[in-house]
C-alpha positions in Angstrom: -37.7 150.0 41.6 -40.6 152.3 42.5 -44.0 151.0 43.5 -47.1 152.0 41.7 -48.1 154.3 44.6 -44.6 156.0 44.4 -45.0 156.5 40.7 -48.4 158.0 41.2 -47.2 160.4 43.9 -44.3 161.5 41.6 -46.7 162.2 38.8 -49.0 164.2 41.0 -46.2 166.5 42.2 -44.8 166.7 38.7 -48.0 167.3 36.7 -50.5 168.3 39.4 -52.5 165.1 38.4 -51.7 161.6 37.3 -50.2 161.1 33.9 -53.4 159.1 33.0 -55.5 162.1 34.0 -53.3 164.4 31.9 -53.6 162.3 28.8 -57.4 161.9 29.4 -57.7 165.7 29.6 -55.7 166.1 26.3 -57.8 163.5 24.5 -61.0 165.2 25.8 -60.0 168.8 25.1 -57.6 168.7 22.1 -58.7 167.8 18.6 -56.7 164.9 17.0 -53.6 166.4 15.5 -53.6 169.4 17.7 -51.9 168.0 20.7 -48.7 170.0 20.2 -50.8 173.2 20.1 -52.4 172.1 23.3 -49.0 171.7 24.8 -48.0 175.2 23.5 -51.1 176.5 25.3 -49.9 175.0 28.5 -46.5 176.7 28.0 -48.4 180.0 27.6 -50.3 179.3 30.8 -46.9 178.9 32.5 -45.8 182.3 31.2 -48.9 183.9 32.4 -48.6 182.5 35.9 -45.1 184.0 36.2 -45.9 187.3 34.5 -45.5 190.7 36.1 -49.2 191.3 35.9 -49.9 188.4 38.3 -47.1 189.3 40.6 -47.5 193.1 41.0 -47.5 193.1 44.7 -44.5 191.0 45.1 -41.9 193.4 43.7 -41.5 191.1 40.7 -41.0 187.9 42.8 -43.1 184.9 41.9 -44.7 183.2 44.9 -43.7 179.6 45.5 -47.3 178.4 44.7 -47.2 180.2 41.3 -43.7 178.9 40.6 -44.9 175.4 41.3 -48.0 175.9 39.1 -45.8 177.1 36.2 -43.4 174.1 36.8 -46.4 171.7 36.6 -47.7 173.4 33.4 -44.2 173.0 31.8 -43.9 169.4 32.9 -47.4 168.6 31.4 -46.4 170.2 28.1 -43.2 168.2 28.0 -45.1 165.0 28.7 -47.5 165.7 25.8 -44.7 166.6 23.4 -42.7 163.5 24.4 -45.8 161.3 24.0 -46.4 162.6 20.5 -42.8 162.1 19.5 -43.0 158.5 20.8 -46.1 157.9 18.7 -44.4 159.3 15.6 -41.4 157.0 16.1 -43.4 153.9 16.9 
């Protein structure tokens, strides 16, 4: 079983912040009922980070930092979507 510190470290590498910070950000920035659109926006952000426009000088390769940022955007979007699904099924 993971300690609270281990869980927090995992969240930070997965989301770029704690899960509590992620959901606080969603609550602060998304109007009620638009959380899925907020998640879709994060997926668009991930696409932008790996787009050719931002990777021109790399012969089409995405830097490890940008790949990690895209991964974190995707993980955040998934967490938001799963949270909304859990609320619907509760």
